[in-house]
C-alpha positions as CSV (number, residue, x, y, z in Angstrom):
1,M,6.0,8.7,20.7
2,A,8.7,6.3,19.5
3,R,12.3,7.1,20.1
4,I,14.7,6.9,17.1
5,A,17.7,4.8,18.0
6,T,21.0,4.9,16.3
7,I,21.3,1.5,14.6
8,D,23.7,0.5,11.9
9,L,21.9,-0.8,8.8
10,S,24.6,-0.1,6.3
11,S,25.4,-3.8,5.7
12,A,21.8,-4.7,4.9
13,F,20.5,-1.5,3.4
14,K,21.1,-1.4,-0.4
15,P,17.9,-0.4,-2.1
16,H,17.6,1.7,-5.3
17,W,14.4,2.4,-7.0
18,F,13.9,2.7,-10.8
19,S,17.5,1.6,-11.3
20,S,16.9,-0.8,-14.3
21,D,15.4,-0.6,-17.7
22,I,12.6,-3.0,-18.5
23,D,14.0,-6.0,-20.4
24,A,12.4,-7.7,-23.4
25,V,11.0,-10.7,-21.5
26,D,9.4,-8.4,-18.9
27,A,8.1,-6.0,-21.5
28,E,6.4,-9.0,-23.2
29,A,4.9,-10.1,-19.9
30,Q,3.5,-6.6,-19.2
31,E,2.0,-6.4,-22.7
32,E,0.3,-9.7,-22.2
33,I,-1.2,-8.6,-18.9
34,R,-2.4,-5.4,-20.4
35,A,-4.0,-7.1,-23.3
36,T,-5.7,-9.9,-21.4
37,C,-8.2,-7.9,-19.4
38,E,-8.7,-4.7,-17.6
39,L,-6.0,-3.9,-15.0
40,P,-7.0,-3.1,-11.4
41,H,-6.9,0.6,-10.9
42,H,-5.8,0.2,-7.2
43,I,-3.7,-2.6,-5.7
44,A,-3.1,-2.8,-2.0
45,I,-0.5,-5.1,-0.4
46,I,0.0,-6.4,3.1
47,M,3.8,-6.8,3.1
48,D,4.3,-9.7,5.5
49,G,7.0,-12.1,6.3
50,N,10.2,-10.0,6.8
51,G,10.9,-11.5,10.2
52,R,10.4,-15.1,9.1
53,W,12.5,-14.5,5.9
54,A,15.3,-13.2,8.1
55,R,15.1,-16.1,10.5
56,L,15.4,-18.6,7.6
57,K,18.4,-16.7,6.3
58,G,20.1,-16.5,9.7
59,K,19.7,-12.7,9.8
60,T,18.1,-10.3,12.2
61,R,14.5,-9.0,11.9
62,I,15.9,-5.6,11.1
63,E,17.9,-7.0,8.2
64,G,14.7,-8.6,7.0
65,H,12.9,-5.3,7.0
66,A,15.8,-3.7,5.1
67,A,15.7,-6.5,2.5
68,G,12.0,-5.9,2.0
69,V,12.8,-2.4,0.6
70,D,14.1,-4.0,-2.6
71,S,10.7,-5.7,-3.1
72,V,9.0,-2.3,-2.6
73,R,11.2,-0.8,-5.3
74,D,10.5,-3.5,-7.8
75,V,6.7,-3.6,-7.2
76,V,6.4,0.2,-7.4
77,E,8.4,0.2,-10.6
78,A,6.4,-2.5,-12.1
79,C,3.1,-0.9,-11.2
80,A,4.2,2.4,-12.7
81,Q,5.3,0.7,-15.9
82,L,2.0,-1.2,-16.2
83,G,-0.1,1.9,-15.7
84,I,-1.6,1.0,-12.3
85,G,-3.0,4.3,-10.9
86,Y,-2.8,3.6,-7.2
87,L,-0.7,1.3,-5.0
88,T,-1.1,1.1,-1.2
89,L,1.5,-0.6,0.9
90,F,0.6,-1.6,4.5
91,T,3.9,-0.5,6.0
92,F,3.3,-0.2,9.8
93,S,0.0,-0.8,11.6
94,T,-1.2,0.8,14.8
95,E,-0.7,-2.6,16.5
96,N,3.0,-2.6,15.4
97,W,3.7,0.1,18.1
98,K,3.5,-2.8,20.5
99,R,6.7,-4.4,19.0
100,P,10.0,-4.2,20.8
101,E,11.3,-0.6,21.0
102,K,14.5,-1.5,19.2
103,E,12.6,-2.9,16.2
104,V,10.2,0.1,16.1
105,S,13.1,2.5,16.2
106,A,15.0,0.7,13.5
107,L,11.9,0.7,11.3
108,M,11.5,4.4,11.7
109,Q,15.2,5.0,11.0
110,L,14.9,2.8,7.9
111,L,11.9,4.8,6.7
112,I,13.8,8.0,7.0
113,R,16.8,6.7,5.1
114,V,14.6,5.3,2.3
115,L,12.8,8.6,1.9
116,R,15.9,10.7,2.0
117,R,17.7,8.5,-0.5
118,E,14.8,7.9,-2.9
119,T,12.5,11.0,-2.8
120,Q,14.1,12.5,-5.8
121,E,13.8,9.2,-7.7
122,L,10.1,9.1,-7.0
123,H,9.7,12.7,-8.1
124,D,11.8,12.2,-11.3
125,N,9.6,9.2,-12.2
126,N,6.4,11.2,-11.7
127,I,5.3,9.2,-8.6
128,R,3.2,10.9,-5.9
129,L,3.7,9.8,-2.3
130,Q,0.7,10.0,0.1
131,V,0.4,8.8,3.7
132,I,-2.7,7.3,5.3
133,G,-2.7,6.7,9.0
134,N,-2.3,8.5,12.4
135,M,0.8,10.6,11.7
136,N,0.5,12.2,15.1
137,L,2.0,9.0,16.6
138,L,5.1,9.3,14.5
139,P,8.3,10.9,15.7
140,E,8.7,14.5,14.6
141,N,11.6,13.8,12.3
142,V,9.7,11.1,10.5
143,R,6.7,13.4,10.0
144,R,9.0,16.1,8.7
145,V,10.6,13.9,6.1
146,L,7.3,12.5,5.0
147,C,5.8,15.9,4.6
148,E,8.7,17.1,2.6
149,T,8.3,14.1,0.2
150,M,4.6,14.6,-0.1
151,E,5.0,18.3,-0.8
152,L,7.6,17.7,-3.5
153,T,5.6,15.0,-5.3
154,K,2.1,16.4,-4.8
155,N,1.5,17.2,-8.4
156,N,2.9,14.0,-9.9
157,S,0.4,11.8,-11.7
158,R,1.9,8.6,-13.0
159,L,1.2,6.6,-9.9
160,M,0.0,7.5,-6.4
161,L,2.0,5.5,-3.9
162,N,0.0,5.4,-0.6
163,I,2.0,4.4,2.5
164,A,-0.3,3.0,5.2
165,L,1.7,4.1,8.3
166,S,0.5,3.9,11.8
167,Y,-2.7,2.8,10.2
168,S,-5.5,0.4,11.0
169,G,-9.0,-0.1,9.5
170,K,-10.7,0.3,12.8
171,W,-8.8,3.5,13.5
172,D,-9.8,4.8,10.1
173,I,-13.5,4.2,10.7
174,L,-13.3,5.5,14.2
175,Q,-11.7,8.8,13.2
176,A,-14.3,9.3,10.5
177,C,-17.1,8.8,13.0
178,R,-15.5,11.2,15.4
179,S,-15.1,13.8,12.7
180,M,-18.7,13.5,11.6
181,A,-19.9,13.7,15.2
182,F,-17.8,16.9,15.7
183,D,-19.3,18.4,12.5
184,A,-22.8,17.5,13.6
185,K,-22.3,19.0,17.0
186,N,-21.1,22.2,15.3
187,G,-24.1,22.4,13.0
188,K,-22.0,21.5,9.9
189,L,-23.7,18.2,9.3
190,D,-27.2,16.8,9.6
191,P,-27.1,13.2,11.0
192,A,-30.0,12.4,8.7
193,D,-27.7,13.0,5.7
194,I,-25.2,10.4,6.7
195,D,-24.9,7.6,4.1
196,E,-22.1,5.4,2.7
197,Q,-20.8,8.1,0.4
198,L,-20.6,10.7,3.2
199,L,-18.8,8.4,5.6
200,E,-16.3,7.5,2.8
201,S,-15.6,11.2,2.4
202,Y,-14.3,11.3,6.0
203,L,-12.0,8.3,5.7
204,S,-8.3,8.8,5.2
205,T,-8.6,7.2,1.8
206,H,-11.2,9.7,0.5
207,M,-8.9,10.8,-2.2
208,I,-8.4,7.3,-3.7
209,P,-10.7,4.6,-5.1
210,D,-11.2,1.4,-3.1
211,P,-8.7,-1.3,-3.9
212,E,-9.8,-3.9,-6.4
213,L,-7.0,-6.3,-5.6
214,L,-5.5,-6.9,-2.1
215,I,-2.4,-9.1,-1.9
216,R,-1.1,-10.6,1.3
217,T,2.3,-12.3,1.4
218,S,3.8,-14.9,3.7
219,G,1.0,-17.5,3.8
220,E,-1.2,-15.8,6.3
221,F,-4.9,-15.8,5.6
222,R,-6.3,-12.6,7.1
223,I,-6.4,-8.9,6.4
224,S,-5.1,-7.8,9.8
225,N,-7.2,-4.8,10.4
226,F,-6.3,-3.2,7.0
227,M,-8.8,-1.2,4.9
228,L,-11.8,-2.8,6.5
229,W,-14.4,-0.5,4.9
230,Q,-12.6,-0.1,1.6
231,S,-12.1,-3.9,1.1
232,A,-15.8,-4.8,1.1
233,Y,-15.7,-5.9,-2.5
234,T,-11.9,-6.3,-3.0
235,E,-10.5,-9.5,-4.6
236,I,-8.0,-11.0,-2.1
237,Y,-4.9,-12.9,-3.3
238,F,-2.8,-14.9,-0.8
239,T,0.7,-16.1,-1.5
240,N,3.2,-18.1,0.6
241,T,6.0,-15.9,-0.6
242,Y,7.7,-13.9,2.1
243,W,7.8,-10.2,1.3
244,P,11.6,-9.9,0.7
245,D,11.2,-12.5,-2.0
246,F,8.2,-10.9,-3.6
247,R,9.0,-9.3,-7.0
248,R,7.2,-8.2,-10.1
249,T,6.9,-11.9,-11.3
250,Q,4.7,-12.6,-8.2
251,L,2.8,-9.4,-8.8
252,Y,2.0,-10.4,-12.3
253,D,0.7,-13.8,-11.0
254,A,-1.6,-11.9,-8.6
255,I,-2.9,-9.6,-11.4
256,R,-3.5,-12.6,-13.7
257,D,-5.5,-14.3,-10.9
258,F,-7.5,-11.1,-10.5
259,Q,-8.2,-11.0,-14.2
260,S,-9.6,-14.5,-14.1
261,R,-12.2,-13.6,-11.6
262,E,-15.8,-12.4,-12.2
263,R,-16.6,-9.4,-10.1
264,R,-20.4,-9.5,-9.6
265,F,-21.0,-7.1,-6.7
266,G,-24.0,-9.1,-5.5
267,Q,-25.4,-9.6,-9.0
268,T,-25.7,-12.8,-11.1
269,S,-23.3,-13.8,-13.8
270,E,-26.1,-13.4,-16.4
271,Q,-26.7,-9.8,-15.3
272,I,-23.0,-9.0,-15.6
273,K,-22.8,-10.5,-19.1
274,T,-25.9,-8.6,-20.2
275,K,-24.3,-5.3,-19.1
276,Q,-21.0,-6.2,-20.8
277,T,-22.8,-6.9,-24.0
278,A,-24.8,-3.7,-23.8
279,N,-21.6,-1.6,-23.3
280,K,-19.9,-3.1,-26.4
């Protein structure tokens, strides 16, 4: 279990969510996006590039992570305004536990400070917070604050904000298989009944639909062990922008790119067009 170190982040930590009203230009952009085509119901984001952004700015990696919180605020706010139902942010992977202890401790401290400062803002704006990942690896005080926020916001319905924390796609599939094996051993499950739908019900994401759009920042072209099962038919959008510079404008670009794609799910374009015509 990670130890929480006392690290001063006051000079870099200045986030505030839902602090600004939507302006006329942004309102027009959102209306154009809503009118163009159907919005993705679920957007997932691999928030990458905090460290490289900090290095370019002559700052510490910790300051880079703190700067990324402002991007979280703006993207959450924009998704809520657009009417996106689900937003999943890859915050901390199981592999990230291998990072230097000082950085891990600072990340845990930053998470606590964000939650304590912004939980009421999330609740007041009808945002529900949910965590996916192995919470058993988290320090006790982190788990406590997370549970408090989830309890307070559990009935909110405007947007479900999923924080992937101590998460990896392989872990998710593995824990689902272990749970199914345990239930089969105890006579609660017939192995012959296992199919895709049943396995999905054991995943940590069983309460949310699969992401239709996955965004990765910082110019890396991989999904880094994130939502491996759930992303089988997800549209992936890569951007060179580092996460602390990613704002709603870049989010809109990703959504527009998504809207320009044809999602065939193994079918032909002709089949898709025939179904669309029949449903009109």
